C-alpha positions in Angstrom: 13.6 20.3 -32.8 17.2 19.4 -32.1 19.2 18.7 -29.0 21.8 21.1 -27.9 25.0 21.1 -29.9 27.0 21.0 -26.7 25.5 17.5 -26.2 27.9 16.3 -29.0 31.0 17.3 -27.0 29.5 16.3 -23.6 28.4 12.8 -24.8 31.9 12.4 -26.4 33.5 13.4 -23.1 31.4 10.7 -21.3 33.1 8.1 -23.6 36.5 9.4 -22.6 37.1 6.5 -20.1 36.5 3.9 -22.9 38.8 5.9 -25.2 41.7 6.0 -22.7 41.3 2.3 -21.9 41.4 1.3 -25.6 44.4 3.6 -26.2 46.3 2.0 -23.3 45.5 -1.5 -24.5 46.6 -0.7 -28.0 49.6 1.2 -26.7 50.7 -1.9 -24.7 50.7 -4.0 -27.9 52.8 -1.5 -29.9 56.1 -2.8 -31.1 59.2 -0.7 -31.6 60.5 2.0 -29.4 61.2 5.7 -29.3 59.3 8.3 -31.3 57.7 5.9 -33.7 55.8 4.1 -30.9 54.7 7.3 -29.3 53.6 8.7 -32.6 51.6 5.6 -33.3 49.9 5.7 -29.9 49.0 9.4 -30.4 47.7 8.7 -33.9 45.5 5.9 -32.6 44.2 8.0 -29.7 43.3 10.9 -32.0 41.6 8.4 -34.3 39.5 7.1 -31.5 38.5 10.6 -30.4 37.6 11.6 -33.9 35.6 8.5 -34.4 33.6 9.0 -31.1 33.0 12.7 -31.9 31.9 11.9 -35.4 29.5 9.2 -34.2 28.0 11.6 -31.6 27.6 14.2 -34.3 25.7 11.7 -36.4 23.5 10.8 -33.4 22.7 14.5 -32.8 22.1 15.0 -36.5 19.6 12.2 -36.7 17.8 12.9 -33.4 14.6 15.0 -33.7 11.8 15.6 -31.2 8.5 17.3 -31.7 6.0 18.5 -29.1 2.8 17.9 -31.0 -0.7 18.7 -29.7 -1.5 15.1 -29.0 1.8 13.5 -28.2 5.6 13.6 -27.9 7.2 12.4 -31.1 10.8 11.3 -31.2 12.7 10.2 -34.3 16.3 8.9 -33.9 18.8 6.4 -35.2 21.9 6.5 -37.4 21.9 3.1 -39.0 18.2 2.3 -38.6 15.6 5.0 -38.0 13.1 4.7 -35.2 10.0 6.8 -34.3 8.2 6.9 -31.1 4.9 8.6 -30.1 4.0 9.1 -26.4 0.4 10.5 -25.9 0.2 13.3 -23.4 -2.5 11.4 -21.6 0.1 8.8 -20.5 2.7 11.2 -19.3 2.8 11.4 -15.5 5.7 13.8 -15.0 8.5 15.7 -16.6 11.7 15.7 -14.6 14.8 17.9 -15.2 18.2 16.8 -13.8 21.6 18.4 -14.1 24.9 17.3 -12.8 27.6 19.9 -11.7 29.3 19.7 -15.1 25.9 20.0 -16.9 25.1 23.0 -14.9 28.4 24.6 -15.9 27.7 23.9 -19.5 24.1 25.1 -19.3 22.5 21.8 -20.4 20.0 19.4 -18.8 18.5 16.0 -19.2 14.7 15.9 -19.5 12.9 12.6 -18.4 9.4 11.7 -19.3 7.7 9.4 -16.9 4.5 7.6 -17.8 1.7 6.0 -15.8 2.5 2.5 -14.6 6.1 2.7 -15.7 8.9 2.0 -13.2 11.5 3.3 -15.7 11.8 6.5 -17.7 9.8 6.3 -20.9 11.9 8.7 -22.9 14.9 11.1 -22.3 16.2 14.1 -24.1 19.9 14.1 -23.6 20.8 17.0 -23.6 19.0 20.3 -24.2 19.7 23.9 -23.0 18.4 24.4 -19.5 16.2 27.2 -20.6 14.8 25.0 -23.3 14.2 22.2 -20.7 12.1 24.5 -18.6 10.1 25.6 -21.7 9.5 21.9 -22.5 8.4 21.2 -18.9 5.9 24.0 -19.0 4.6 23.3 -22.5 4.1 19.6 -21.7 2.0 20.4 -18.6 -0.2 22.7 -20.8 -0.5 20.2 -23.6 -1.3 17.5 -21.0 -4.0 19.6 -19.5 -5.5 20.3 -22.9 -5.3 16.5 -23.7 -7.2 15.7 -20.5 -9.8 18.6 -20.6 -9.9 19.1 -24.4 -9.7 22.9 -23.8 -7.3 25.2 -25.6 -6.0 27.1 -22.6 -3.3 29.6 -23.3 -3.0 31.1 -19.9 0.3 32.2 -18.6 2.2 29.8 -16.4 1.8 30.7 -12.7 3.6 29.2 -9.7 3.4 29.9 -6.0 6.3 29.2 -3.6 5.0 27.0 -0.8 8.2 25.9 1.0 11.9 26.7 1.0 14.3 24.6 3.1 16.4 27.0 5.2 20.1 26.4 5.9 19.4 25.6 9.6 16.7 23.0 8.6 19.1 21.5 6.0 21.8 21.0 8.6 19.4 19.5 11.1 18.0 17.2 8.4 21.5 16.0 7.6 22.1 15.4 11.3 18.8 13.5 11.6 19.4 11.3 8.6 21.3 8.6 10.5 19.6 5.2 10.8 19.5 4.9 14.6 18.3 1.3 14.4 21.5 0.2 12.7 23.6 2.2 15.2 21.8 0.8 18.2 22.0 -2.8 16.9 25.7 -2.5 16.1 26.5 -1.2 19.6 24.4 -3.9 21.3 26.0 -6.7 19.2 29.5 -5.4 20.0 28.7 -5.1 23.7 27.3 -8.6 23.9 30.2 -10.2 22.0 32.6 -8.3 24.2 30.9 -9.4 27.4 30.7 -13.0 26.4 34.4 -13.2 25.6 34.0 -13.8 21.8 36.2 -10.7 21.0 38.8 -11.4 23.7 41.4 -12.6 21.2 41.3 -9.6 19.0 40.9 -6.9 21.6 37.5 -5.8 22.8 38.6 -2.1 23.2 40.0 -2.1 19.6 36.7 -3.5 18.3 34.7 -0.8 20.2 36.9 1.9 18.8 36.7 0.5 15.2 32.9 0.2 15.5 32.5 3.7 16.7 34.7 5.1 14.0 32.8 3.1 11.3 29.4 4.3 12.7 30.7 7.9 12.8 32.0 7.6 9.2 28.6 6.2 8.1 26.8 9.0 9.9 29.0 11.7 8.3 28.7 10.1 4.9 24.9 9.9 5.1 24.7 13.5 6.4 26.9 14.8 3.5 24.8 12.9 1.0 21.6 14.3 2.4 23.0 17.8 2.6 24.1 17.7 -1.1 20.8 16.1 -2.3 18.4 18.6 -0.5 20.5 21.7 -0.8 18.5 24.8 -1.8 15.2 22.8 -1.8 12.2 24.7 -3.0 8.6 23.6 -3.5 6.2 25.5 -5.7 2.5 24.9 -6.4 1.0 25.4 -9.8 -2.6 24.9 -10.7 -2.4 21.1 -10.9 1.0 20.0 -9.5 3.6 20.5 -6.8 7.0 21.4 -8.3 10.3 20.8 -6.6 13.9 21.8 -7.2 16.9 20.7 -5.2 20.5 19.5 -5.3 24.0 20.9 -4.8 26.0 18.8 -7.3 23.2 17.0 -9.2 20.4 19.6 -9.5 17.0 18.1 -10.0 13.6 19.6 -10.7 10.2 18.0 -11.4 6.6 17.9 -10.4 4.2 15.8 -8.4 0.8 15.7 -10.1 -1.9 16.5 -7.5 -4.6 14.4 -9.2 -2.3 11.3 -8.9 -1.6 11.6 -5.2 -2.6 8.4 -3.5 -1.5 8.9 0.1 0.5 11.3 2.4 3.1 10.1 4.9 4.7 11.8 7.8 8.0 10.1 8.7 9.9 10.6 12.0 12.9 8.8 13.5 13.6 9.2 17.3 15.8 12.2 16.7 13.1 14.0 14.7 10.4 13.1 17.3 12.6 14.4 20.2 13.0 17.8 18.5 9.4 17.7 17.1 10.3 17.6 13.4 8.8 15.6 10.5 9.4 14.7 6.9 6.4 14.8 4.5 6.2 12.4 1.6 3.6 11.8 -1.0 2.8 8.6 -2.8 1.5 8.8 -6.4 0.1 6.3 -8.9 2.8 5.0 -11.3 5.1 7.9 -10.6 8.8 7.2 -10.5 11.1 10.1 -9.6 14.6 10.4 -11.1 16.5 9.4 -8.0 13.9 8.0 -5.7 14.8 4.7 -4.3 11.2 3.5 -4.0 8.7 3.8 -6.8 5.8 6.1 -6.2 7.2 8.0 -3.2 8.7 11.5 -3.3 9.7 14.0 -0.6 7.4 17.1 -0.5 8.7 18.7 2.7 12.2 17.4 3.6 12.1 18.7 7.2 9.8 21.1 9.1 8.2 21.1 12.5 5.5 18.5 12.9 2.7 21.0 13.0 4.1 22.8 9.9 4.4 19.6 8.0 0.7 18.7 8.9 -0.4 22.2 7.7 1.4 21.6 4.4 -0.1 18.1 4.1 -3.6 19.6 4.6 -2.9 22.0 1.6 -2.7 18.8 -0.5 -5.5 16.8 1.2 -7.8 18.4 3.7 -8.0 15.7 6.4 -9.1 15.4 10.0 -7.0 15.4 13.2 -4.3 12.8 13.5 -5.4 11.2 16.7 -5.2 7.4 16.6 -6.2 4.4 18.6 -3.4 2.1 19.7 -3.5 -1.6 19.1 -4.7 -3.9 22.0 -2.5 -4.3 25.1 -2.2 -8.1 24.5 -0.1 -7.3 21.4 2.7 -6.2 23.8 2.7 -9.7 25.3 3.0 -11.1 21.8 6.1 -8.9 21.2 7.6 -10.0 24.6 7.2 -13.6 23.4 8.7 -12.9 20.0 11.8 -11.2 21.5 12.1 -14.0 24.1 12.1 -16.6 21.4 14.8 -14.6 19.6 17.0 -14.4 22.7 16.5 -18.1 23.3 17.9 -18.8 19.9 20.9 -16.7 20.6 21.4 -18.5 23.9 21.2 -21.9 22.1 23.8 -20.7 19.6 26.0 -19.5 22.4 25.7 -22.8 24.2 26.7 -24.6 20.9 29.8 -22.4 20.4 30.8 -22.8 24.1 30.7 -26.6 23.9 31.9 -27.3 20.4 34.1 -24.4 19.3 35.7 -22.4 22.2 34.7 -21.2 25.6 32.4 -18.1 25.7 30.3 -16.6 28.5 27.1 -17.0 26.6 25.0 -16.7 29.7 25.8 -13.0 29.8 23.2 -12.7 27.0 20.7 -12.8 29.8 21.6 -9.1 30.4 19.4 -8.3 27.4 16.3 -9.6 29.2 15.4 -6.2 30.8 15.4 -4.7 27.3 12.6 -7.1 26.1 9.6 -5.5 27.8 10.9 -2.0 27.0 11.2 -2.9 23.3 7.7 -4.5 23.4 6.2 -1.4 25.0 7.6 1.0 22.4 6.7 -1.2 19.6 3.0 -1.2 20.6 3.1 2.5 21.5 4.0 3.3 17.9 1.3 1.3 16.2 -2.3 2.4 15.8 -5.0 3.5 13.4 -8.0 5.8 13.1 -11.0 6.4 10.8 -12.0 9.9 9.7 -14.9 10.9 7.6 -12.9 10.8 4.3 -9.6 9.4 5.3 -7.9 6.4 7.0 -4.9 7.0 9.3 -2.3 4.4 10.2 0.8 4.6 12.4 3.7 2.1 12.3 7.3 2.0 13.3 9.6 3.1 16.1 13.0 3.7 14.4 11.2 5.3 11.5 7.6 6.0 12.5 5.3 6.5 9.5 1.9 8.2 9.8 -0.1 7.5 6.6 -3.2 9.4 5.5 -5.2 7.6 2.8 -8.4 8.9 1.2 -11.0 6.1 1.0 -11.6 6.5 -2.7 -7.9 5.6 -3.3 -8.3 2.1 -1.9 -7.6 -0.8 -4.3 -7.5 -3.9 -2.0 -8.3 -4.7 1.6 -6.5 -7.8 2.8 -7.0 -9.3 6.3 -4.3 -11.8 7.4 -3.4 -13.8 10.5 -0.2 -15.6 11.3 -0.1 -18.6 13.6 1.2 -16.5 16.5 -1.4 -13.8 15.8 -4.2 -16.3 16.1 -2.8 -17.3 19.5 -3.4 -13.7 20.7 -6.6 -13.1 18.7 -4.8 -10.5 16.5 -4.9 -9.8 12.8 -3.3 -7.5 10.2 -5.2 -5.4 7.7 -3.3 -4.3 4.6 -4.5 -1.4 2.3 -3.2 -1.3 -1.2 -3.4 1.8 -3.4 -2.5 2.4 -7.0 0.9 3.8 -5.8 1.9 0.7 -3.9 5.0 -0.8 -5.6 6.2 -4.4 -5.7 8.9 -3.6 -3.0 6.3 -1.9 -0.8 4.2 -3.9 1.7 1.3 -1.4 1.6 -0.3 0.6 4.3 -1.2 -1.6 7.3 -3.0 -1.9 10.6 -0.7 -4.4 12.3 -1.7 -6.6 15.2 -5.1 -5.1 15.7 -7.8 -7.1 17.6 -9.3 -9.8 15.3 -12.9 -8.5 15.8 -11.8 -4.9 15.5 -9.9 -5.5 12.3 -12.9 -7.3 10.8 -15.2 -4.4 11.7 -12.5 -1.9 10.4 -12.4 -3.8 7.1 -16.2 -3.6 6.7 -16.2 0.1 7.7 -13.4 1.0 5.2 -15.2 -0.9 2.5 -18.5 0.9 3.2 -16.6 4.3 3.2 -14.9 3.4 0.0 -18.2 2.7 -1.7 -19.7 5.9 -0.3 -16.8 8.0 -1.6 -17.3 6.8 -5.2 
């Protein structure tokens, strides 16, 4: 099978920047003047364009792919031929992505993701969009046959589970701001202004600039979120969740249900206030086209919390999300931690006041009333619970994450204690799954009672053994 002929022109167009740069460099070195120099520049530019188009034609001519019964076979190479075979058993997902230009041309890029791979194993750049959809469906059928060894020829069926409405899309764009960054920036500017550090440059001007920058970041983040999740649709086939979304860069792909490791409900303060949630799934070895973190993909961008829970239960039928908060003494630990941080700031302010220039560093003490409030909300948003078949954890204030993990998905149970945790008889229990990436810290019960964490680790291990 061949790639789309339009890919020759499109890939040549992608090299246009390099062509123009070389033409300008060459044109700058031309000698002479008048029509001869212009003619030489035009000739060289046309030569570069012809060379690039000819090369892309040779790439297209020598690129073949075959969807065999047992594997994807790709043969390519102009100067030296290479052949690759990817067994269907290794394929985790087939993603289709289209930029605005690609959508206009009717072509798409098809990415093949494999188990355990953080990068795309193979890409078909570019095929007709209709052909890309056929490839996606055929690969799923061949993959099922490779796993079940059955020759199923049933028609492809898909059920629409969720569609993001325009109102929800606007709300999601509005909710996308990182309130932690906004709050921290405003507190820092307020403290610096009150201590006199910003007196020389104008405190009011700094406030205005800070607000404008934060507003710009908010609008930029909202616009990015709006474009990414525009016209979001989620379908369910027999063995996968299929998504499609994007305004400028249209993406479609699937989340294999048998690879789902955990479910996560994410809520920042704005979402909690309006009773909304975002549902994400974590899969083993899966790496979406544009996802920042390996193994995590959005299943429901935004819905009411109850609706998100109902959709989550369609993926994994789990118990109620009631959880037990961590011990009250953890709050005293947080008060101590924040007090130490404020003491360090006071020491820095003292040093600046005595060795650099005069500042009212003692006004930092105005942050003292915020310490018990911050400690209270930190403890309030941490907890855990054990169900018959699932573990539940809750962590985070600025972005609270409620994780649901089946016992049989557990890989490692790690109990740890820092020096300060030992002081308060606290401990942290980390649960690793096959979907936990290097950048992820895993699913955790943070600052639980030492004895409770020990008993929890033993119970989870027993439940894990019983689930096998």
